[in-house]
Backbone as CSV, one residue per row, in Angstrom:
resi,resn,N_x,N_y,N_z,CA_x,CA_y,CA_z,C_x,C_y,C_z
1,UNK,51.214,-4.738,266.670,51.555,-4.248,265.315,52.952,-3.624,265.333
2,UNK,53.751,-3.970,264.373,55.108,-3.433,264.300,55.075,-1.933,264.037
3,UNK,56.084,-1.252,264.563,56.169,0.182,264.340,56.387,0.467,262.862
4,UNK,55.709,1.510,262.376,55.853,1.899,260.980,57.155,2.681,260.818
5,UNK,57.937,2.321,259.828,59.185,3.026,259.567,58.884,4.445,259.110
6,UNK,59.595,5.419,259.702,59.411,6.814,259.318,60.754,7.435,258.953
7,UNK,60.744,8.279,257.948,61.958,8.991,257.549,61.549,10.284,256.861
8,UNK,62.271,11.345,257.115,61.999,12.625,256.466,62.460,12.570,255.016
9,UNK,61.682,13.157,254.116,62.062,13.096,252.700,63.308,13.921,252.397
10,UNK,63.658,14.877,253.265,64.937,15.588,253.063,66.108,14.620,253.263
11,UNK,65.928,13.669,254.180,66.956,12.645,254.400,67.059,11.745,253.169
12,UNK,65.909,11.420,252.609,65.861,10.597,251.397,66.592,11.296,250.254
13,UNK,66.414,12.604,250.178,67.064,13.411,249.148,68.582,13.284,249.228
14,UNK,69.133,13.464,250.427,70.580,13.343,250.596,71.096,11.968,250.227
15,UNK,70.377,10.942,250.659,70.799,9.566,250.348,70.701,9.272,248.856
16,UNK,69.664,9.792,248.219,69.494,9.571,246.780,70.604,10.238,245.985
17,UNK,71.032,11.404,246.413,72.109,12.105,245.715,73.409,11.298,245.752
18,UNK,73.679,10.686,246.903,74.889,9.858,247.017,74.808,8.655,246.083
19,UNK,73.654,8.000,246.075,73.480,6.820,245.218,73.651,7.189,243.748
20,UNK,73.113,8.329,243.358,73.245,8.769,241.969,74.672,9.217,241.673
21,UNK,75.302,9.856,242.661,76.677,10.314,242.486,77.637,9.178,242.218
22,UNK,77.329,8.020,242.766,78.176,6.844,242.537,78.050,6.328,241.106
23,UNK,76.905,6.590,240.491,76.657,6.101,239.131,76.974,7.132,238.051
24,UNK,76.809,8.411,238.389,76.945,9.457,237.371,77.936,10.526,237.846
25,UNK,79.069,10.613,237.151,80.081,11.567,237.594,79.824,12.985,237.112
26,UNK,78.726,13.206,236.340,78.401,14.564,235.900,77.399,15.240,236.836
27,UNK,77.058,14.577,237.938,76.127,15.154,238.907,76.893,16.021,239.891
28,UNK,76.444,17.262,240.050,77.074,18.229,240.942,76.003,18.751,241.911
29,UNK,76.381,18.944,243.158,75.431,19.422,244.166,75.883,20.767,244.723
30,UNK,74.949,21.707,244.774,75.215,23.027,245.330,74.307,23.251,246.538
31,UNK,74.826,23.983,247.520,74.025,24.308,248.696,74.354,25.724,249.142
32,UNK,73.469,26.284,249.947,73.626,27.665,250.392,73.782,27.715,251.912
33,UNK,74.870,27.110,252.389,75.217,27.112,253.805,74.193,26.374,254.674
34,UNK,73.514,25.388,254.087,72.517,24.628,254.839,72.669,23.125,254.599
35,UNK,73.892,22.697,254.278,74.109,21.305,253.891,73.694,20.309,254.966
36,UNK,73.855,20.666,256.221,73.466,19.755,257.294,71.947,19.613,257.361
37,UNK,71.242,20.718,257.152,69.775,20.699,257.234,69.133,20.092,255.994
38,UNK,69.662,20.415,254.819,69.093,19.881,253.582,69.548,18.459,253.295
39,UNK,70.525,18.019,254.047,71.120,16.678,253.942,71.995,16.492,252.712
40,UNK,72.364,17.599,252.052,73.347,17.458,250.980,74.741,17.243,251.571
41,UNK,74.845,17.437,252.873,76.121,17.162,253.532,76.525,15.708,253.397
42,UNK,75.544,14.824,253.219,75.827,13.404,253.001,76.592,13.236,251.690
43,UNK,76.156,13.980,250.668,76.833,13.949,249.373,78.217,14.594,249.487
44,UNK,78.296,15.691,250.223,79.574,16.399,250.393,80.630,15.492,251.000
45,UNK,80.217,14.675,251.954,81.149,13.763,252.605,81.646,12.699,251.626
46,UNK,80.754,12.234,250.742,81.116,11.192,249.787,81.875,11.742,248.583
47,UNK,81.472,12.924,248.132,82.067,13.504,246.913,82.384,14.988,247.142
48,UNK,83.343,15.297,247.973,83.634,16.704,248.290,83.994,17.551,247.080
49,UNK,84.595,16.924,246.066,85.003,17.678,244.874,83.825,18.052,243.981
50,UNK,82.665,17.454,244.245,81.468,17.762,243.438,80.385,18.455,244.260
51,UNK,80.764,18.980,245.402,79.825,19.723,246.241,80.320,21.165,246.364
52,UNK,79.446,22.117,246.086,79.819,23.534,246.139,78.935,24.242,247.157
53,UNK,79.544,24.794,248.201,78.812,25.593,249.179,78.880,27.050,248.736
54,UNK,77.737,27.576,248.359,77.685,28.937,247.816,77.483,29.999,248.885
55,UNK,77.430,29.581,250.150,77.192,30.543,251.210,75.737,30.966,251.246
56,UNK,75.439,31.931,252.108,74.050,32.382,252.242,73.748,33.331,251.093
57,UNK,73.624,32.763,249.910,73.441,33.541,248.675,72.683,32.676,247.675
58,UNK,71.414,32.425,247.985,70.622,31.485,247.195,70.452,31.922,245.744
59,UNK,70.263,33.208,245.534,70.075,33.698,244.163,71.335,33.469,243.335
60,UNK,72.474,33.729,243.945,73.748,33.485,243.266,73.928,31.992,242.996
61,UNK,73.514,31.145,243.953,73.630,29.697,243.790,72.872,29.225,242.548
62,UNK,71.682,29.759,242.345,70.890,29.366,241.175,71.595,29.789,239.887
63,UNK,72.197,30.967,239.903,72.945,31.419,238.729,74.143,30.532,238.447
64,UNK,74.848,30.117,239.504,75.981,29.199,239.341,75.508,27.865,238.773
65,UNK,74.376,27.367,239.293,73.830,26.103,238.806,73.486,26.204,237.321
66,UNK,72.946,27.354,236.917,72.611,27.550,235.504,73.868,27.487,234.648
67,UNK,74.930,28.109,235.137,76.183,28.064,234.390,76.746,26.663,234.280
68,UNK,76.678,25.921,235.376,77.154,24.538,235.365,76.337,23.687,234.398
69,UNK,75.016,23.908,234.396,74.143,23.147,233.490,74.495,23.419,232.029
70,UNK,74.915,24.635,231.744,75.250,24.984,230.353,76.502,24.269,229.860
71,UNK,77.256,23.657,230.781,78.464,22.918,230.390,78.158,21.436,230.152
72,UNK,76.919,21.034,230.418,76.543,19.644,230.201,76.452,18.827,231.475
73,UNK,76.840,19.399,232.598,76.697,18.696,233.860,75.266,18.859,234.386
74,UNK,74.921,18.060,235.412,73.570,18.107,235.972,73.646,18.592,237.419
75,UNK,73.369,19.870,237.646,73.451,20.407,239.000,72.132,20.268,239.776
76,UNK,72.260,19.888,241.048,71.147,19.920,241.998,71.468,21.035,242.986
77,UNK,70.688,22.099,242.987,70.938,23.171,243.951,69.887,23.100,245.051
78,UNK,70.349,23.270,246.299,69.505,22.944,247.438,69.445,24.062,248.470
79,UNK,68.249,24.247,249.007,68.054,25.156,250.121,66.650,24.923,250.664
80,UNK,66.272,25.665,251.686,64.907,25.600,252.177,63.972,26.099,251.075
81,UNK,62.761,25.565,251.031,61.792,25.963,250.007,61.563,27.471,249.999
82,UNK,61.553,28.079,251.188,61.307,29.523,251.280,62.369,30.312,250.533
83,UNK,63.598,29.789,250.543,64.690,30.486,249.869,64.838,30.051,248.416
84,UNK,64.689,28.756,248.167,64.860,28.232,246.807,63.781,28.748,245.859
85,UNK,62.536,28.767,246.343,61.427,29.222,245.492,61.103,30.690,245.711
86,UNK,61.300,31.154,246.956,60.925,32.522,247.291,62.017,33.531,247.001
87,UNK,63.103,33.450,247.744,64.180,34.428,247.594,64.783,34.390,246.198
88,UNK,64.919,33.215,245.632,65.609,33.085,244.336,64.640,32.991,243.152
89,UNK,63.396,33.409,243.345,62.406,33.222,242.272,62.854,33.845,240.946
90,UNK,63.363,35.069,241.000,63.742,35.740,239.757,64.817,34.958,239.007
91,UNK,65.807,34.462,239.755,66.883,33.709,239.112,66.400,32.359,238.590
92,UNK,65.499,31.713,239.325,64.932,30.455,238.835,64.153,30.712,237.545
93,UNK,63.404,31.808,237.535,62.610,32.139,236.345,63.498,32.501,235.153
94,UNK,64.400,33.462,235.373,65.151,34.023,234.248,66.411,33.255,233.867
95,UNK,67.083,32.659,234.857,68.349,31.976,234.572,68.184,30.487,234.322
96,UNK,67.072,29.909,234.802,66.833,28.473,234.629,65.624,28.203,233.748
97,UNK,64.492,28.804,234.094,63.262,28.546,233.352,63.271,29.093,231.940
98,UNK,63.669,30.353,231.796,63.642,31.011,230.481,64.516,30.295,229.452
99,UNK,65.768,29.945,229.785,66.594,29.190,228.829,66.353,27.681,228.907
100,UNK,65.443,27.265,229.770,65.087,25.852,229.948,66.334,25.010,230.172
101,UNK,67.091,25.365,231.195,68.324,24.654,231.509,68.062,23.450,232.411
102,UNK,68.984,22.524,232.373,68.824,21.253,233.073,69.258,21.357,234.543
103,UNK,68.587,22.231,235.279,68.879,22.454,236.695,67.798,21.811,237.548
104,UNK,68.210,21.096,238.584,67.265,20.477,239.511,67.333,21.233,240.843
105,UNK,66.181,21.619,241.344,66.119,22.379,242.588,65.586,21.479,243.692
106,UNK,66.428,21.203,244.682,66.007,20.392,245.817,65.596,21.302,246.957
107,UNK,64.287,21.489,247.125,63.760,22.423,248.119,63.280,21.656,249.352
108,UNK,63.982,21.819,250.452,63.623,21.111,251.675,62.866,22.035,252.635
109,UNK,62.389,21.477,253.747,61.712,22.264,254.781,60.508,23.028,254.224
110,UNK,59.711,22.350,253.417,58.518,22.978,252.854,57.329,22.802,253.798
111,UNK,56.364,23.707,253.701,55.116,23.574,254.447,55.220,23.920,255.924
112,UNK,54.084,23.814,256.640,54.055,24.206,258.054,54.757,23.190,258.949
113,UNK,55.044,21.998,258.441,55.719,20.983,259.247,57.184,21.328,259.502
114,UNK,57.643,22.475,258.994,58.947,22.996,259.392,58.922,23.240,260.905
115,UNK,57.715,23.531,261.431,57.532,23.579,262.875,57.990,24.848,263.548
116,UNK,58.904,24.703,264.507,59.283,25.813,265.380,59.955,26.983,264.666
117,UNK,60.436,26.786,263.450,61.053,27.888,262.710,60.047,28.981,262.375
118,UNK,58.768,28.643,262.383,57.720,29.646,262.252,57.388,30.090,260.843
119,UNK,56.491,31.081,260.774,55.896,31.509,259.507,56.914,31.990,258.484
120,UNK,58.008,32.600,258.949,58.995,33.130,258.001,59.657,32.026,257.188
121,UNK,59.711,30.808,257.751,60.377,29.699,257.082,59.405,28.640,256.554
122,UNK,58.152,28.706,256.945,57.161,27.713,256.512,56.605,28.127,255.148
123,UNK,57.197,27.605,254.106,56.801,28.027,252.757,55.575,27.251,252.283
124,UNK,54.454,27.932,252.225,53.204,27.349,251.736,52.816,27.920,250.377
125,UNK,53.775,28.576,249.731,53.503,29.239,248.460,54.372,28.736,247.313
126,UNK,55.297,27.836,247.590,56.315,27.477,246.603,55.762,26.774,245.373
127,UNK,54.793,25.875,245.567,54.226,25.179,244.407,53.539,26.178,243.490
128,UNK,52.805,27.109,244.089,52.123,28.132,243.296,53.117,28.953,242.493
129,UNK,54.216,29.342,243.112,55.241,30.121,242.418,55.861,29.334,241.267
130,UNK,56.273,28.102,241.549,56.945,27.299,240.534,56.017,26.901,239.382
131,UNK,54.723,26.740,239.684,53.772,26.370,238.620,53.685,27.433,237.532
132,UNK,53.979,28.675,237.882,53.846,29.754,236.896,55.024,29.817,235.930
133,UNK,56.103,29.106,236.228,57.276,29.150,235.353,57.109,28.148,234.217
134,UNK,57.063,28.606,232.980,56.882,27.705,231.836,57.942,26.609,231.799
135,UNK,57.496,25.373,231.588,58.416,24.253,231.436,58.958,23.678,232.723
136,UNK,58.534,24.193,233.872,59.029,23.688,235.152,58.249,22.450,235.573
137,UNK,58.948,21.377,235.870,58.335,20.163,236.414,58.368,20.260,237.938
138,UNK,57.261,19.889,238.595,57.165,19.992,240.051,56.789,18.642,240.645
139,UNK,57.632,18.148,241.548,57.390,16.845,242.175,57.398,16.994,243.694
140,UNK,56.373,16.437,244.333,56.224,16.515,245.788,56.022,15.100,246.325
141,UNK,57.101,14.366,246.594,56.991,12.955,246.986,56.372,12.753,248.365
142,UNK,55.759,11.577,248.543,55.011,11.284,249.767,55.816,10.567,250.837
143,UNK,56.909,9.914,250.455,57.685,9.173,251.444,59.113,8.924,250.950
144,UNK,59.853,8.158,251.709,61.255,7.861,251.407,61.422,7.180,250.056
145,UNK,60.622,6.159,249.799,60.717,5.406,248.548,60.458,6.323,247.353
146,UNK,59.406,7.106,247.464,59.020,7.977,246.350,60.021,9.113,246.158
147,UNK,60.560,9.620,247.262,61.528,10.709,247.163,62.780,10.265,246.417
148,UNK,63.287,9.088,246.748,64.474,8.570,246.065,64.198,8.342,244.576
149,UNK,63.030,7.798,244.288,62.658,7.560,242.891,62.514,8.873,242.134
150,UNK,61.991,9.884,242.808,61.788,11.187,242.178,63.106,11.863,241.845
151,UNK,64.079,11.747,242.754,65.390,12.355,242.504,66.055,11.717,241.289
152,UNK,65.970,10.394,241.193,66.568,9.716,240.039,65.839,10.068,238.748
153,UNK,64.510,10.142,238.816,63.734,10.500,237.623,64.055,11.926,237.178
154,UNK,64.258,12.801,238.160,64.593,14.188,237.839,65.950,14.258,237.151
155,UNK,66.909,13.479,237.648,68.233,13.453,237.027,68.140,12.995,235.571
156,UNK,67.317,11.992,235.328,67.272,11.374,234.003,66.500,12.198,232.977
157,UNK,65.612,13.082,233.421,64.877,13.893,232.454,65.649,15.170,232.149
158,UNK,65.407,15.726,230.984,66.088,16.953,230.582,65.166,18.137,230.841
159,UNK,65.661,19.115,231.580,64.863,20.298,231.863,64.794,20.591,233.348
160,UNK,64.316,21.771,233.716,64.267,22.174,235.118,63.227,21.402,235.920
161,UNK,63.605,21.043,237.142,62.703,20.300,238.031,62.754,20.918,239.424
162,UNK,61.589,21.084,240.018,61.491,21.539,241.404,61.044,20.355,242.247
163,UNK,61.909,19.931,243.164,61.635,18.795,244.045,61.351,19.317,245.449
164,UNK,60.208,18.937,246.005,59.774,19.472,247.312,59.918,18.398,248.399
165,UNK,60.695,18.713,249.438,60.936,17.757,250.515,60.585,18.361,251.872
166,UNK,60.329,17.467,252.848,59.914,17.917,254.162,60.923,17.653,255.257
167,UNK,60.727,18.324,256.380,61.581,18.164,257.547,61.083,17.048,258.458
168,UNK,59.775,16.872,258.512,59.166,15.919,259.434,59.302,14.482,258.928
169,UNK,59.680,13.572,259.805,59.728,12.152,259.437,58.317,11.641,259.181
170,UNK,58.122,10.971,258.045,56.789,10.490,257.665,56.840,8.989,257.379
171,UNK,55.705,8.300,257.540,55.673,6.846,257.311,56.050,6.469,255.881
172,UNK,56.718,5.340,255.752,57.026,4.790,254.430,55.811,3.989,253.973
173,UNK,55.187,4.415,252.889,53.945,3.780,252.432,54.060,3.145,251.055
174,UNK,55.188,3.364,250.384,55.336,2.853,249.014,56.338,1.714,248.900
175,UNK,56.598,1.031,250.015,57.590,-0.050,249.996,56.980,-1.383,249.584
176,UNK,56.234,-1.363,248.496,55.651,-2.585,247.957,56.308,-2.919,246.616
177,UNK,56.305,-4.183,246.288,57.048,-4.675,245.120,56.559,-4.086,243.797
178,UNK,55.272,-3.751,243.713,54.739,-3.269,242.441,54.754,-1.744,242.319
179,UNK,55.411,-1.060,243.268,55.458,0.403,243.184,56.249,0.846,241.959
180,UNK,55.706,1.821,241.259,56.371,2.359,240.071,56.211,3.876,240.061
181,UNK,57.311,4.575,239.907,57.276,6.034,239.839,57.419,6.489,238.399
182,UNK,56.532,7.359,237.989,56.608,7.928,236.649,56.192,9.383,236.719
183,UNK,57.059,10.263,236.269,56.755,11.692,236.287,55.454,11.958,235.529
184,UNK,54.558,12.699,236.144,53.304,13.082,235.498,52.186,12.076,235.624
185,UNK,52.412,10.989,236.377,51.390,9.958,236.521,50.999,9.777,237.985
186,UNK,49.707,9.968,238.285,49.216,9.742,239.630,49.146,8.261,239.941
187,UNK,49.012,7.949,241.244,48.974,6.555,241.673,47.707,6.312,242.505
188,UNK,46.887,5.375,242.051,45.678,5.020,242.803,46.096,4.095,243.946
189,UNK,45.984,4.576,245.172,46.377,3.797,246.345,45.208,3.023,246.939
190,UNK,44.021,3.545,246.748,42.814,2.880,247.239,41.662,3.231,246.316
191,UNK,40.979,2.230,245.813,39.825,2.489,244.964,38.582,2.723,245.817
192,UNK,37.688,3.541,245.313,36.455,3.845,246.028,35.407,4.373,245.076
193,UNK,34.189,4.567,245.601,33.089,4.970,244.720,32.362,6.242,245.158
194,UNK,32.547,6.673,246.421,31.744,7.781,246.939,32.388,9.155,246.748
195,UNK,33.682,9.229,246.761,34.409,10.475,246.508,35.863,10.145,246.246
196,UNK,36.582,11.113,245.656,38.006,10.927,245.392,38.809,11.906,246.226
197,UNK,39.838,11.409,246.892,40.787,12.262,247.601,42.087,12.277,246.807
198,UNK,42.438,13.438,246.275,43.725,13.622,245.611,44.665,14.266,246.627
199,UNK,45.753,13.599,246.950,46.674,14.102,247.965,48.090,14.146,247.431
200,UNK,48.926,14.947,248.096,50.315,15.062,247.682,51.216,15.230,248.902
201,UNK,52.471,14.788,248.782,53.424,14.941,249.867,53.040,14.166,251.111
202,UNK,53.338,14.726,252.273,53.048,14.013,253.521,51.557,13.815,253.752
203,UNK,50.726,14.551,253.005,49.283,14.416,253.165,48.734,13.134,252.531
204,UNK,49.538,12.427,251.784,49.080,11.165,251.194,48.798,10.150,252.296
205,UNK,49.733,9.987,253.214,49.514,9.052,254.318,48.350,9.497,255.201
206,UNK,48.272,10.798,255.484,47.173,11.303,256.319,45.825,11.072,255.643
207,UNK,45.803,11.175,254.327,44.555,10.943,253.582,44.150,9.476,253.598
208,UNK,45.152,8.595,253.535,44.856,7.156,253.642,44.252,6.838,255.005
209,UNK,44.792,7.460,256.054,44.265,7.240,257.401,42.862,7.831,257.534
210,UNK,42.648,8.985,256.911,41.315,9.601,256.934,40.311,8.724,256.205
211,UNK,40.746,8.088,255.126,39.864,7.199,254.369,39.411,6.017,255.218
212,UNK,40.294,5.541,256.103,39.917,4.451,257.008,38.817,4.903,257.963
213,UNK,38.911,6.119,258.447,37.892,6.672,259.334,36.567,6.837,258.585
214,UNK,36.648,7.272,257.346,35.439,7.431,256.536,34.785,6.082,256.273
215,UNK,35.609,5.060,256.066,35.085,3.709,255.814,34.260,3.208,256.993
216,UNK,34.670,3.593,258.212,33.922,3.198,259.403,32.526,3.820,259.418
217,UNK,32.367,4.920,258.687,31.058,5.581,258.559,30.326,5.159,257.291
218,UNK,30.872,4.154,256.602,30.225,3.667,255.387,30.513,4.487,254.151
219,UNK,31.549,5.317,254.210,31.911,6.160,253.063,33.139,5.575,252.387
220,UNK,33.008,5.234,251.118,34.061,4.570,250.363,34.843,5.597,249.541
221,UNK,35.997,5.998,250.061,36.800,7.031,249.405,37.903,6.439,248.550
222,UNK,38.061,6.985,247.364,39.190,6.640,246.507,40.338,7.581,246.864
223,UNK,41.538,7.036,247.040,42.689,7.861,247.401,43.744,7.773,246.306
224,UNK,44.117,8.927,245.776,45.089,8.980,244.682,46.248,9.890,245.061
225,UNK,47.448,9.371,244.901,48.671,10.118,245.172,49.076,10.899,243.921
226,UNK,49.033,12.222,244.028,49.489,13.073,242.926,50.867,13.607,243.297
227,UNK,51.907,12.834,243.016,53.256,13.261,243.362,53.790,14.315,242.405
228,UNK,53.308,14.326,241.176,53.742,15.334,240.205,52.638,16.372,240.044
229,UNK,52.893,17.577,240.509,51.907,18.650,240.402,51.907,19.238,238.989
230,UNK,53.072,19.232,238.358,53.181,19.741,236.987,54.257,18.955,236.262
231,UNK,53.952,18.278,235.153,52.631,18.187,234.522,51.700,17.279,235.328
232,UNK,50.461,17.682,235.484,49.525,16.926,236.307,48.818,15.862,235.476
233,UNK,48.407,14.796,236.138,47.770,13.671,235.455,46.280,13.967,235.230
234,UNK,46.012,14.782,234.223,44.643,15.220,233.950,43.723,14.040,233.619
235,UNK,44.223,13.068,232.888,43.384,11.930,232.494,42.892,11.161,233.721
236,UNK,43.778,10.917,234.665,43.400,10.185,235.873,42.433,11.003,236.727
237,UNK,42.674,12.301,236.809,41.791,13.183,237.587,40.375,13.140,237.031
238,UNK,40.244,13.268,235.725,38.925,13.260,235.087,38.267,11.884,235.230
239,UNK,39.041,10.849,235.060,38.502,9.488,235.163,37.928,9.223,236.546
240,UNK,38.664,9.574,237.577,38.215,9.313,238.945,37.053,10.218,239.326
241,UNK,37.124,11.488,238.955,36.048,12.428,239.268,34.750,12.017,238.589
242,UNK,34.852,11.527,237.381,33.663,11.071,236.649,33.011,9.882,237.351
243,UNK,33.841,9.056,237.981,33.335,7.874,238.672,32.675,8.210,240.004
244,UNK,33.319,9.056,240.795,32.832,9.303,242.157,31.911,10.510,242.287
245,UNK,32.100,11.504,241.427,31.225,12.674,241.453,31.557,13.715,242.507
246,UNK,32.535,13.442,243.366,32.959,14.407,244.391,34.478,14.323,244.523
247,UNK,35.122,15.478,244.673,36.579,15.524,244.723,37.061,16.349,245.912
248,UNK,38.084,15.839,246.587,38.750,16.556,247.671,40.248,16.563,247.371
249,UNK,40.888,17.711,247.509,42.340,17.778,247.372,42.942,18.072,248.746
250,UNK,44.080,17.455,249.039,44.722,17.632,250.345,46.201,17.908,250.141
251,UNK,46.673,19.017,250.704,48.065,19.408,250.514,48.572,20.218,251.702
252,UNK,49.853,20.104,251.981,50.504,20.924,252.993,51.070,22.150,252.281
253,UNK,50.171,22.968,251.815,50.486,24.127,250.971,49.235,24.995,250.973
254,UNK,49.364,26.214,250.566,48.196,27.071,250.455,47.154,26.443,249.523
255,UNK,45.880,26.628,249.849,44.833,26.134,248.959,44.798,26.955,247.675
256,UNK,45.547,28.044,247.649,45.613,28.907,246.470,46.846,28.538,245.644
257,UNK,46.640,28.075,244.442,47.745,27.884,243.508,48.505,26.580,243.576
258,UNK,48.144,25.699,244.503,48.858,24.434,244.625,48.127,23.289,243.957
259,UNK,48.104,22.128,244.621,47.417,20.962,244.075,45.935,21.250,243.850
260,UNK,45.305,21.887,244.842,43.880,22.186,244.715,43.581,23.044,243.504
261,UNK,44.412,24.057,243.295,44.214,24.919,242.133,44.431,24.174,240.833
262,UNK,45.448,23.331,240.798,45.759,22.572,239.584,44.631,21.606,239.234
263,UNK,44.110,20.900,240.247,43.007,19.963,240.010,41.756,20.720,239.597
264,UNK,41.485,21.855,240.246,40.310,22.663,239.908,40.361,23.148,238.461
265,UNK,41.546,23.500,237.997,41.705,23.947,236.611,41.339,22.836,235.639
266,UNK,41.810,21.631,235.950,41.507,20.484,235.090,40.011,20.212,235.060
267,UNK,39.403,20.155,236.238,37.993,19.793,236.322,37.085,20.874,235.745
268,UNK,37.413,22.138,235.942,36.566,23.215,235.431,36.505,23.200,233.911
269,UNK,37.581,22.737,233.290,37.624,22.696,231.832,37.103,21.391,231.244
270,UNK,37.306,20.282,231.969,37.018,18.975,231.375,35.922,18.176,232.059
271,UNK,35.647,18.478,233.344,34.680,17.649,234.069,34.225,18.375,235.335
272,UNK,33.387,19.406,235.214,32.943,20.158,236.388,32.412,19.229,237.488
273,UNK,32.996,19.353,238.680,32.715,18.421,239.775,32.663,19.168,241.101
274,UNK,31.779,18.734,241.993,31.731,19.296,243.348,33.078,19.033,244.013
275,UNK,33.652,20.078,244.635,35.045,19.958,245.064,35.321,20.688,246.371
276,UNK,36.211,20.113,247.187,36.688,20.730,248.419,38.215,20.748,248.390
277,UNK,38.813,21.902,248.689,40.267,22.017,248.760,40.681,22.096,250.230
278,UNK,41.460,21.105,250.674,41.979,21.092,252.040,43.459,21.442,251.989
279,UNK,43.852,22.416,252.775,45.235,22.852,252.821,45.345,24.005,253.789
280,UNK,46.386,24.792,253.647,46.539,25.980,254.478,45.643,27.059,253.890
281,UNK,44.670,27.503,254.674,43.766,28.540,254.200,44.568,29.829,254.013
282,UNK,43.960,30.866,253.541,44.666,32.101,253.190,45.266,32.750,254.438
283,UNK,46.313,32.114,254.971,46.916,32.566,256.217,48.373,32.136,256.287
284,UNK,49.109,32.725,257.211,50.474,32.308,257.475,50.466,31.254,258.577
285,UNK,51.555,30.507,258.679,51.686,29.532,259.743,52.127,30.208,261.026
286,UNK,52.611,29.406,261.965,53.090,29.923,263.245,54.088,28.926,263.816
287,UNK,54.802,29.352,264.838,55.799,28.485,265.450,55.150,27.460,266.364
288,UNK,55.633,26.220,266.289,55.104,25.162,267.139,55.573,23.805,266.653
289,UNK,55.396,22.760,267.463,55.763,21.410,267.040,55.004,21.016,265.765
290,UNK,55.698,20.381,264.839,55.120,20.071,263.534,53.815,19.292,263.629
291,UNK,53.797,18.247,264.450,52.598,17.414,264.554,51.416,18.210,265.097
292,UNK,51.681,19.083,266.070,50.601,19.898,266.631,50.099,20.931,265.623
293,UNK,51.006,21.453,264.809,50.595,22.408,263.777,49.705,21.731,262.734
294,UNK,50.069,20.522,262.331,49.252,19.797,261.361,47.849,19.571,261.916
295,UNK,47.766,19.296,263.216,46.458,19.091,263.840,45.679,20.398,263.911
296,UNK,46.352,21.482,264.310,45.665,22.772,264.432,45.114,23.256,263.098
297,UNK,45.883,23.049,262.046,45.451,23.501,260.725,44.614,22.440,260.003
298,UNK,44.212,21.423,260.742,43.344,20.341,260.249,43.919,19.647,259.023
299,UNK,45.218,19.385,259.096,45.900,18.686,258.012,46.355,17.293,258.427
300,UNK,45.961,16.867,259.630,46.203,15.484,260.036,44.992,14.644,259.643
301,UNK,45.065,13.345,259.867,43.985,12.444,259.435,42.642,12.839,260.030
302,UNK,42.632,13.197,261.315,41.385,13.570,261.981,40.790,14.832,261.364
303,UNK,41.644,15.819,261.110,41.173,17.064,260.512,40.631,16.869,259.111
304,UNK,41.319,16.037,258.335,40.861,15.738,256.971,39.515,15.032,257.017
305,UNK,39.413,14.061,257.902,38.165,13.304,258.078,37.004,14.236,258.413
306,UNK,37.197,15.136,259.358,36.126,16.053,259.773,35.697,16.964,258.633
307,UNK,36.668,17.486,257.894,36.342,18.398,256.789,35.582,17.671,255.680
308,UNK,35.986,16.439,255.409,35.294,15.691,254.363,33.874,15.341,254.805
309,UNK,33.710,15.000,256.068,32.364,14.692,256.582,31.435,15.908,256.420
310,UNK,31.941,17.080,256.707,31.137,18.292,256.534,30.837,18.552,255.059
311,UNK,31.811,18.242,254.217,31.666,18.469,252.785,30.584,17.608,252.165
312,UNK,30.512,16.347,252.590,29.564,15.442,251.936,28.247,15.329,252.690
């Protein structure tokens, strides 16, 4: 079997910015002294006059982006998720969300797969934080193809967008001819009848692999990619839950306030369903190799498989 192509979605982000920069001269990129890590350095090399390094001052960077957006340009401001959503939360809320400005936030190094940088940098709370800001769109792509599509979709829509990217290289799973990205619309990757797995980000591939393990036990799992956490595809969630009667959410984020919380809100109001939330339990991460951390926190295919087996 040929090796599966893998690429980190932060790399996809940098490449997508360059491709868009070639088409749209009103696109501006800001970074907070992390251009090499966030991969906006790729854009800086291609368009140095449209790249602004704001230094280690993420809150100020968001304010600058808000000002640029008010002139009609489309700024993408970038940093690690811990800083973009955490350190700069007040500025994102008050300077971007409140006036509903057209600022795009490219948040890289999200989740425990940041690895050796440890708990201080492993942001498992960013989706929860951003979900509380009125009018904020949140996208968490699963692979290279989806990440590039998400960046372009974010550019084309009017309003604030939070884009979540990872450090770890992940398999490309959406390189099929009929793939279509649409903000707010989930994607059914595998149909099934016994339960539904709603996954997001790098957990989409792990959930597909877990579904294969479940199939060996005679369990037919439906797998749905929820790349847009807000606005969430409530119609698809209700439709699938009504069919299978059991729901599992999988995310590289706290089980509090992320995909699991969003799906639970939908189901509690529209279709009460037996449900399991798989993610980072109410705890901080730790330093270690990304792949080993995913296994320890039971966020790899084997861990997902075991948790679902116990659930059903």
